[in-house]
Legacy VTK file of the C-alpha trace (Angstrom):
# vtk DataFile Version 3.0
C-alpha trace
ASCII
DATASET POLYDATA
POINTS 547 float
39.799 5.609 63.934
39.713 2.324 62.051
36.738 1.189 64.174
34.797 4.336 63.322
35.348 3.798 59.594
34.193 0.183 59.853
31.034 1.268 61.659
30.291 3.895 59.007
30.661 1.299 56.217
28.363 -1.097 58.084
25.702 1.567 58.507
25.934 2.461 54.741
25.528 -1.192 53.777
22.524 -1.498 56.051
20.904 1.591 54.551
21.556 0.275 51.033
19.827 -3.006 51.885
16.866 -1.142 53.337
16.571 1.070 50.219
16.752 -1.936 47.900
14.076 -3.673 49.909
11.866 -0.590 49.751
12.368 -0.268 45.969
11.469 -3.898 45.470
8.399 -3.497 47.614
7.227 -0.385 45.677
7.508 -2.229 42.331
5.073 -4.865 43.543
4.967 -8.548 42.832
5.828 -9.786 39.355
3.082 -12.203 38.323
2.429 -13.666 34.902
-1.090 -12.979 33.559
-3.463 -15.883 34.161
-6.886 -16.970 32.946
-6.312 -15.485 29.472
-9.559 -15.643 27.511
-10.151 -14.471 23.939
-13.405 -14.115 22.019
-13.619 -13.511 18.278
-16.836 -11.994 16.903
-17.139 -12.276 13.111
-18.899 -9.149 11.897
-22.096 -9.946 10.026
-22.131 -13.632 10.962
-25.535 -15.276 10.625
-26.864 -18.783 10.077
-26.914 -18.107 6.343
-23.513 -16.352 6.373
-21.349 -18.200 8.931
-18.151 -16.521 7.701
-19.445 -12.967 7.989
-20.814 -10.269 5.698
-17.790 -10.093 3.375
-16.179 -7.126 5.131
-13.448 -9.406 6.503
-13.865 -7.830 9.950
-13.477 -9.675 13.254
-13.797 -8.023 16.659
-11.431 -9.528 19.226
-11.873 -9.141 22.987
-9.202 -10.430 25.400
-9.061 -10.460 29.181
-6.671 -11.913 31.777
-5.871 -11.522 35.447
-2.774 -9.357 36.132
-2.606 -8.158 32.494
-1.791 -4.545 31.685
-1.708 -4.753 27.850
-2.317 -7.091 24.920
-0.776 -7.715 21.514
-2.303 -9.580 18.564
-0.073 -11.343 16.033
-1.753 -12.522 12.821
-0.631 -15.097 10.274
-1.162 -12.570 7.454
2.094 -10.929 8.608
0.587 -8.073 10.616
0.426 -7.336 14.329
-1.399 -4.799 16.501
-1.090 -3.592 20.086
-4.354 -3.286 22.020
-3.891 -1.984 25.586
-7.568 -2.559 26.383
-7.647 -6.009 24.813
-10.307 -4.918 22.295
-9.346 -4.819 18.617
-11.224 -4.878 15.324
-9.170 -6.414 12.531
-10.016 -6.419 8.827
-8.672 -9.389 6.859
-8.397 -8.544 3.169
-7.387 -11.689 1.299
-10.330 -12.391 -1.043
-12.532 -15.398 -0.302
-13.004 -17.525 2.804
-9.674 -17.897 4.611
-8.510 -19.252 7.951
-5.943 -17.290 9.970
-3.909 -18.178 13.045
-4.047 -15.528 15.767
-1.623 -15.382 18.688
-2.686 -13.206 21.622
-0.038 -12.078 24.096
-1.087 -10.680 27.476
1.657 -8.643 29.198
1.955 -8.172 32.957
4.273 -6.131 35.162
7.929 -6.448 34.317
7.153 -7.567 30.776
6.173 -11.132 31.678
3.729 -12.502 29.107
1.196 -15.256 28.709
-0.059 -16.226 25.273
-2.651 -18.330 23.571
-3.378 -19.213 19.947
-6.643 -19.576 18.089
-7.841 -19.912 14.512
-10.502 -17.758 12.852
-12.229 -18.162 9.515
-13.735 -15.157 7.744
-14.968 -14.057 4.303
-13.525 -11.003 2.540
-15.084 -9.744 -0.684
-12.520 -6.959 -1.083
-10.070 -7.111 -3.965
-7.974 -4.657 -5.928
-5.958 -6.854 -8.249
-5.310 -3.889 -10.541
-3.613 -1.969 -7.719
-1.397 -4.973 -6.926
-0.458 -5.297 -10.605
0.337 -1.594 -10.928
2.316 -1.508 -7.676
4.499 -4.500 -8.515
4.361 -4.838 -12.287
3.454 -8.470 -11.632
6.675 -9.265 -9.755
8.637 -6.298 -8.366
8.738 -2.555 -9.091
10.723 0.379 -7.721
9.141 3.771 -7.001
10.707 7.180 -6.346
9.526 10.609 -5.255
8.255 12.556 -8.281
10.639 15.346 -7.337
10.211 17.343 -10.548
6.441 17.582 -10.026
5.033 20.422 -7.964
3.139 19.073 -4.981
5.048 15.775 -4.805
4.969 16.432 -1.055
2.048 18.463 0.256
-0.384 18.889 3.101
-4.014 19.944 3.375
-6.986 19.720 5.736
-8.572 16.402 6.614
-12.197 17.350 7.087
-15.630 17.004 5.556
-15.445 20.197 3.514
-16.092 18.915 -0.004
-14.368 21.939 -1.517
-11.026 21.449 0.240
-10.449 18.043 1.723
-9.022 16.473 -1.444
-6.333 19.081 -1.999
-2.898 19.819 -0.539
-3.908 23.458 -0.259
-1.879 24.277 2.869
1.473 23.527 1.266
2.863 22.031 -1.952
6.600 21.421 -2.381
8.073 22.926 -5.513
10.071 20.904 -7.995
13.187 19.518 -6.249
12.503 21.816 -3.297
13.823 19.280 -0.803
17.119 18.983 -2.665
18.135 22.501 -1.697
18.679 22.028 2.036
21.043 19.619 3.816
18.308 19.161 6.427
15.944 17.607 3.883
18.081 16.459 0.948
17.846 12.782 1.948
14.204 12.554 0.784
15.041 12.027 -2.872
17.377 9.140 -2.011
14.313 7.011 -1.209
13.771 3.843 -3.221
10.448 2.136 -2.508
10.099 -1.450 -3.721
6.803 -3.309 -3.908
6.984 -7.019 -4.720
4.967 -10.222 -4.644
5.959 -13.205 -2.531
3.494 -15.876 -3.580
0.212 -14.011 -3.265
1.474 -11.721 -0.483
2.329 -8.082 -1.201
5.656 -6.917 0.295
7.350 -3.525 0.744
10.911 -2.364 1.318
12.114 1.210 1.836
15.793 1.839 1.076
16.784 5.381 2.027
20.488 4.947 2.624
19.978 4.970 6.376
18.734 8.586 6.458
15.037 9.343 7.064
13.239 12.658 6.538
11.174 13.286 9.687
8.229 15.578 10.198
9.126 17.941 13.058
6.454 16.396 15.308
8.237 13.018 15.220
11.911 13.976 15.516
12.169 12.192 18.861
11.573 8.843 17.092
14.883 9.333 15.287
16.657 10.785 18.319
16.380 14.405 17.189
14.688 17.568 18.397
13.725 21.032 17.166
10.940 22.777 15.322
11.619 21.919 11.659
11.636 18.814 9.479
15.044 17.116 9.468
16.944 14.209 7.954
18.170 11.915 10.743
20.134 8.675 10.853
17.339 6.122 11.010
17.534 2.838 9.139
14.431 1.411 7.468
15.746 -1.717 5.771
13.804 -4.940 6.046
10.915 -6.345 4.051
7.459 -5.636 5.455
4.063 -7.129 4.711
1.477 -4.977 2.925
-2.283 -5.444 2.938
-4.914 -3.601 0.926
-8.307 -2.765 2.382
-11.338 -0.600 1.577
-10.949 3.105 2.296
-13.261 4.684 4.839
-11.753 8.185 4.784
-13.630 11.470 4.639
-12.917 11.619 0.916
-14.845 8.419 0.323
-17.815 9.762 2.305
-18.164 12.598 -0.201
-19.857 11.247 -3.350
-18.443 14.106 -5.418
-14.937 12.702 -4.884
-15.664 9.075 -5.681
-14.433 9.452 -9.259
-11.110 10.833 -7.992
-10.176 8.007 -5.613
-9.833 4.241 -5.785
-11.320 3.514 -2.385
-8.259 1.454 -1.435
-6.060 1.700 1.646
-2.456 0.486 1.589
-1.408 -0.751 5.038
2.276 -1.439 5.839
3.007 -3.748 8.789
5.564 -3.191 11.569
5.558 0.597 11.402
6.580 0.792 7.751
6.183 4.124 5.977
6.588 5.613 2.502
9.713 7.729 2.917
8.471 10.762 4.903
7.954 9.978 8.586
4.585 11.306 9.780
3.764 8.574 12.289
1.532 6.732 9.855
1.631 3.294 8.193
-1.670 3.428 6.265
-2.012 5.311 2.982
-5.046 5.922 0.811
-4.335 5.341 -2.870
-5.901 8.301 -4.671
-4.689 7.367 -8.148
-2.239 4.910 -9.659
-1.051 4.131 -13.176
1.830 2.020 -14.434
4.323 4.784 -13.617
2.674 7.350 -11.308
1.040 7.006 -7.891
-0.633 9.536 -5.573
-1.277 8.592 -1.952
-2.770 10.394 1.034
-2.135 9.764 4.735
-3.663 11.314 7.831
-0.850 12.501 10.105
-0.280 10.397 13.200
-1.497 12.177 16.310
-3.056 14.996 14.277
-6.190 13.848 12.424
-6.779 17.385 11.115
-3.879 17.088 8.632
-3.636 14.956 5.488
-0.289 14.606 3.708
-0.059 13.904 -0.019
2.814 12.039 -1.721
3.391 11.621 -5.465
5.679 8.839 -6.705
6.995 7.846 -10.127
8.969 4.918 -11.495
11.686 7.265 -12.821
14.526 8.132 -10.398
14.797 11.890 -9.655
17.291 13.724 -11.833
17.899 17.457 -11.604
20.220 19.334 -13.967
20.377 23.134 -14.277
19.758 23.148 -17.999
16.997 20.612 -18.433
14.911 20.912 -15.291
13.476 24.344 -14.541
12.225 24.588 -10.954
10.761 28.064 -10.288
7.012 28.277 -10.893
6.580 31.285 -13.160
2.914 30.981 -14.167
0.055 28.538 -13.641
-3.667 27.970 -13.661
-4.896 25.405 -11.131
-8.577 25.701 -12.204
-9.856 25.690 -8.618
-12.523 28.411 -9.054
-15.713 27.232 -10.760
-17.157 29.210 -13.648
-15.624 30.732 -16.751
-11.830 30.435 -17.203
-9.793 33.233 -15.575
-10.019 36.194 -18.019
-6.671 37.541 -16.777
-5.023 34.387 -18.118
-7.127 33.284 -21.086
-8.706 34.708 -24.193
-10.460 32.883 -27.044
-10.236 32.188 -30.730
-13.789 32.238 -32.109
-15.203 31.025 -35.384
-15.245 28.106 -37.796
-12.901 26.236 -40.067
-9.787 25.558 -38.035
-7.568 28.104 -39.842
-6.444 25.946 -42.723
-6.871 22.469 -41.230
-10.326 21.782 -42.689
-11.800 21.195 -39.233
-15.542 20.745 -38.690
-16.107 22.644 -35.416
-17.084 26.218 -34.638
-15.246 27.662 -31.642
-17.313 29.482 -28.994
-16.791 30.832 -25.492
-20.110 29.374 -24.281
-20.251 27.511 -20.958
-21.615 24.595 -22.994
-18.140 24.280 -24.513
-15.751 25.605 -21.871
-16.106 25.749 -18.086
-14.081 25.329 -14.900
-15.850 22.816 -12.711
-14.881 20.510 -9.868
-11.205 21.460 -9.900
-10.551 21.135 -13.621
-11.026 22.944 -16.923
-13.406 21.162 -19.290
-13.323 21.862 -23.032
-16.247 20.016 -24.607
-16.783 19.253 -28.277
-20.507 18.783 -29.084
-22.660 17.725 -31.987
-24.911 20.704 -32.758
-27.406 20.033 -35.558
-25.375 19.094 -38.599
-22.167 20.595 -37.192
-20.024 20.724 -34.064
-19.057 23.297 -31.477
-16.008 23.436 -29.203
-13.599 25.960 -27.632
-10.049 27.218 -28.117
-8.326 29.129 -25.297
-5.088 31.084 -25.630
-2.769 33.101 -23.370
-1.805 35.488 -26.191
-1.264 39.008 -24.877
-1.652 37.778 -21.289
1.312 35.458 -20.889
4.229 34.857 -23.265
7.514 33.182 -22.377
10.833 31.871 -23.710
12.173 28.522 -22.414
10.964 26.599 -19.383
9.207 23.447 -18.288
5.586 23.263 -19.417
3.586 20.735 -17.407
-0.095 19.872 -17.351
-2.287 17.066 -16.112
-5.093 16.068 -18.453
-7.673 13.468 -19.382
-8.481 13.371 -23.085
-11.806 13.136 -24.966
-12.984 9.945 -26.578
-14.527 9.422 -29.998
-13.490 9.114 -33.627
-12.612 12.517 -35.073
-11.745 14.216 -31.760
-8.460 16.142 -31.850
-7.471 17.578 -28.466
-4.270 19.614 -28.254
-2.287 21.708 -25.801
0.351 23.603 -27.728
2.091 26.930 -28.323
2.642 29.381 -31.155
5.363 31.950 -31.731
4.094 35.321 -30.481
5.263 37.057 -33.694
2.965 34.961 -35.895
1.175 38.080 -37.214
4.381 39.370 -38.832
6.293 36.093 -39.181
3.835 33.860 -41.014
3.473 30.238 -39.933
5.528 28.060 -39.965
8.181 30.785 -39.726
6.899 31.770 -36.268
7.307 28.196 -35.013
4.871 25.867 -33.251
5.458 23.448 -30.347
2.731 20.835 -29.831
3.139 19.606 -26.248
0.349 17.051 -26.687
-1.938 16.011 -29.523
-4.225 12.993 -29.694
-6.391 11.391 -32.373
-9.633 9.827 -31.222
-9.337 7.454 -34.166
-6.032 6.080 -32.783
-6.689 6.301 -29.067
-3.905 6.312 -26.468
-1.227 7.382 -28.971
0.271 10.706 -27.794
2.033 13.001 -30.280
4.729 15.581 -29.502
5.743 17.760 -32.434
7.544 20.891 -33.644
6.659 22.834 -36.805
9.087 25.257 -38.470
10.228 26.155 -41.995
10.852 23.003 -44.009
9.095 20.934 -41.329
5.418 21.858 -41.457
2.269 19.791 -41.902
3.070 16.109 -42.284
6.809 16.805 -42.256
6.997 18.026 -38.642
9.635 16.827 -36.200
7.468 14.414 -34.248
7.349 11.248 -32.172
4.623 9.298 -30.408
4.164 7.345 -27.193
1.409 4.818 -26.580
-0.014 4.941 -23.062
-2.926 3.283 -21.287
-6.242 4.937 -20.448
-5.545 8.369 -21.957
-9.273 9.129 -21.974
-10.256 7.555 -18.646
-7.364 8.598 -16.384
-5.338 11.761 -15.883
-1.722 11.709 -17.081
1.038 14.265 -16.605
2.390 15.747 -19.852
5.622 17.696 -19.716
7.870 19.500 -22.190
11.272 20.888 -21.197
12.292 23.639 -23.614
15.840 24.993 -23.309
18.340 26.764 -25.600
19.824 23.380 -26.505
16.842 21.023 -26.672
13.083 20.473 -26.541
12.146 17.244 -24.757
8.684 15.674 -24.499
7.493 13.403 -21.661
4.355 11.599 -20.520
4.364 10.557 -16.854
8.128 11.266 -16.855
8.764 8.932 -19.813
10.866 10.748 -22.432
9.640 9.960 -25.948
10.857 12.789 -28.203
13.982 14.953 -28.104
14.731 17.833 -30.490
18.090 19.606 -30.764
17.466 23.360 -30.491
19.832 25.941 -32.040
19.804 29.457 -33.532
18.676 28.254 -36.984
15.144 27.348 -35.799
12.452 29.674 -34.358
12.429 28.231 -30.822
14.451 30.906 -29.047
11.844 33.639 -28.554
8.460 34.211 -26.917
5.582 31.771 -27.421
2.044 31.724 -25.982
-0.144 28.799 -24.884
-3.206 27.334 -26.638
-5.686 24.654 -25.533
-8.447 23.321 -27.769
-10.482 20.340 -28.947
-10.943 20.226 -32.716
-13.144 17.867 -34.729
-12.028 16.097 -37.893
-9.699 17.973 -40.204
-6.331 16.965 -41.608
-5.197 15.425 -38.324
-8.430 14.404 -36.570
-9.717 12.430 -39.534
-13.151 10.891 -39.975
-15.720 11.821 -37.355
-17.743 8.965 -35.891
-21.362 9.574 -36.977
-22.514 8.404 -33.525
-20.440 11.082 -31.759
-22.503 13.316 -29.440
-20.029 15.026 -27.104
-16.802 14.495 -25.168
-14.452 16.635 -23.085
-10.790 17.250 -22.476
-10.292 17.833 -18.736
-7.215 19.744 -17.540
-6.427 19.561 -13.820
-3.679 22.204 -14.034
-1.192 23.811 -16.383
2.133 25.245 -15.121
5.236 26.891 -16.502
8.534 26.663 -14.594
11.569 28.770 -15.459
LINES 1 548
547 0 1 2 3 4 5 6 7 8 9 10 11 12 13 14 15 16 17 18 19 20 21 22 23 24 25 26 27 28 29 30 31 32 33 34 35 36 37 38 39 40 41 42 43 44 45 46 47 48 49 50 51 52 53 54 55 56 57 58 59 60 61 62 63 64 65 66 67 68 69 70 71 72 73 74 75 76 77 78 79 80 81 82 83 84 85 86 87 88 89 90 91 92 93 94 95 96 97 98 99 100 101 102 103 104 105 106 107 108 109 110 111 112 113 114 115 116 117 118 119 120 121 122 123 124 125 126 127 128 129 130 131 132 133 134 135 136 137 138 139 140 141 142 143 144 145 146 147 148 149 150 151 152 153 154 155 156 157 158 159 160 161 162 163 164 165 166 167 168 169 170 171 172 173 174 175 176 177 178 179 180 181 182 183 184 185 186 187 188 189 190 191 192 193 194 195 196 197 198 199 200 201 202 203 204 205 206 207 208 209 210 211 212 213 214 215 216 217 218 219 220 221 222 223 224 225 226 227 228 229 230 231 232 233 234 235 236 237 238 239 240 241 242 243 244 245 246 247 248 249 250 251 252 253 254 255 256 257 258 259 260 261 262 263 264 265 266 267 268 269 270 271 272 273 274 275 276 277 278 279 280 281 282 283 284 285 286 287 288 289 290 291 292 293 294 295 296 297 298 299 300 301 302 303 304 305 306 307 308 309 310 311 312 313 314 315 316 317 318 319 320 321 322 323 324 325 326 327 328 329 330 331 332 333 334 335 336 337 338 339 340 341 342 343 344 345 346 347 348 349 350 351 352 353 354 355 356 357 358 359 360 361 362 363 364 365 366 367 368 369 370 371 372 373 374 375 376 377 378 379 380 381 382 383 384 385 386 387 388 389 390 391 392 393 394 395 396 397 398 399 400 401 402 403 404 405 406 407 408 409 410 411 412 413 414 415 416 417 418 419 420 421 422 423 424 425 426 427 428 429 430 431 432 433 434 435 436 437 438 439 440 441 442 443 444 445 446 447 448 449 450 451 452 453 454 455 456 457 458 459 460 461 462 463 464 465 466 467 468 469 470 471 472 473 474 475 476 477 478 479 480 481 482 483 484 485 486 487 488 489 490 491 492 493 494 495 496 497 498 499 500 501 502 503 504 505 506 507 508 509 510 511 512 513 514 515 516 517 518 519 520 521 522 523 524 525 526 527 528 529 530 531 532 533 534 535 536 537 538 539 540 541 542 543 544 545 546
């Protein structure tokens, strides 16, 4: 019996040896790649321009015996895999610069052979303003603009001029991702951009939890058909480069005024909080405290995701942050303003403010065009025309968050305003009816934003008011917001609080109001009109009321 057992063990050992030999034979020989050769073609290189055409592009071609893949490692802090050995790299540091390039050729079993070369190339691209706004000159923290509708959104990525700029498939509501344990980690994100010498750096701190698009759950070890928060650390500083944008938006001339033409590229698989398999983001707009980016979804070039960030950490409280969209006008249909939402005040004089304009409903003075409402004040003969829209009788409301995105007119004497009036003004004479001025601006003191309340004892020059000075009020869109509750009325620009009013039952701010938008000329607030003034517009991208 013992002999039989020994024979069986011997046969098993023999079979095991044979199997191992067969496995080793099927894997093949493990040889390091040899004869590694690399060529670097500088795009646009000529006798007169030996460092290229200023695009910063170099086309690399690598080949080696026994190689199955290649990787390029650049001294600007970036790296790229190139299975075929062919790669076009854009270097973005302005001027003529020399870079060290390490090329690694990988063979079977992961054995590598590498070589190093230096390349010199000219880049004419620069966006110093973007770097300054991203970092504040040294380091700046950014957060999801959770209170803003559309802070996370998705739309088509195509050449349709009418749609490819918008997140018209889906727009997250205010603090929408705070309501589900599957997605509540998103608002924990803290994005830091900083400068190390002249190199832009990025760090994402999300507390070790990452919000994944459903298509990429496997990256974080998850599965299923819906977006989820998964344990997935993202700490570690990564290099950032900026480069010219070549997206479909930039190929449409009609959109050139809406984008910067700058791509933000994060090395080593870095991403801006929401995992969509993408490390490159197109900067659509950026100010000192608000940034909008767009990224084409990895593996699905038909989808573009939109992210909105602010420098103010998200803060949601039941009383001061209303989240349900109750009413809005997005101004996406060209032509006259929606008659179901807006009526007009017509005539001259400004109703007691000694204004110089005559209000009309002519398309010369008010029109929806290119995704925004335009109210234009014009010099007409010896006078001026403009427009004043109101929601009276069409939409009235008590309390809520009033938010709009606007670019203001320029010129001495211009007086743009978006405001509200107590709906009982016909029987409760002003200022008894109350007035809330969400935004007013004097062309004679540009970039100074006023937020005010008028009520008995506090009318005219005695209103409860404060101001905030911002940059580029007439050349860039800013987000203006007022949160009106039973206990307070708070005024913000780009999420910066600049005026707070204590509401109570002794003032007329606890009943229905309606909305008004207009551009006046001169008068008691607008002041002296510049004699050279011809015309200028207030553009409103949207106006929304949350309750």
